[in-house]
N, C-alpha and C positions, 0 to 999 in steps of 0.2 A: 512466555511468548518473547523471542530475541527482539524483535523490532516489528514496525509496520512500514513497508514501502509505500511510497505514493508517486504515481504518474500524474503530471499535470502540465499541460502545453508542450508534451513531448520531452520533459525533463525528469529526472528521477530525483526524489527526496525521501526522507524517513523520519519516523518518529519512534523514539524508545520509551520504556517503561510506562506504556499505557496498555489497557485492554481493547483489543480491536471493536468490542461491542460498544465501549464508552466512546471511541473516537467516532465510530460510525454515528451514534445517537448525538454527539456534538455537532457533527457536519450537517446532519438532517435538520437539526433545531437551528443551527446558524443560518442555513439557507433559507428556512422558511420565515425567518425574521427579517431577511433582507441580505444585501451583501455583507459577507462575514470574513474576515481575516484569520487564517489558520496559520499558526507558528510551526514550522517544521525544520529539520536538519538539511541543511545543503552541503553536499560533499560527503566523502568518506573520512572516518578517522575524528579528527578534532571537530567539535561541535562549531557550526557557523549557521547561525539563525537566518531563516528566510520567512517571508510572510506570503502567504498564497491568498489572492482574493476569490472567494468562492461565491458563485451565484447561480441561479438556474440557467442551463444552457452551457455551462462550462465544464468540458470533459474532465473527470477526475476518477482515478482507480486506487483503491486501497488494497494492499495485499498483506495478510498477516504472514510473518516469517517465523517459524517455530524455532525454538532452540535447536533441536536437531531433526534433520529432514530423515524421514524413514527411507530405508533402501528400497528401490523400486522393485517390483516383481519382474522376473525374468520373462513370464508371460503376458505382461501388460501390454495391452494394444493401444496405439494412440487413437483419440476420438475421432481423428479423420480417416482411419483404416489403414495408417502407415505401419511401418515395421515395429517390432518390439523394441521398447527402450532398453539399452545395455549401458549402464553407467560404469 
């Protein structure tokens, strides 16, 4: 896995060198134990550490980004019923 993207408070962060499942388990355990600080990368390129306070009710999305994205199928239809994706 290339990295894991994180969306928190309307901002974008990332974590590299971790398995998606391990990060998800860490977040779930941290939240269930009380407020939890998650260390992430802020910005692109050079690592700049940020700490996100996680607790119940705080929206958080984690998105695994694979090393290589597969080419989209020309016959793929958007789930919203929109036109096929052409990349």
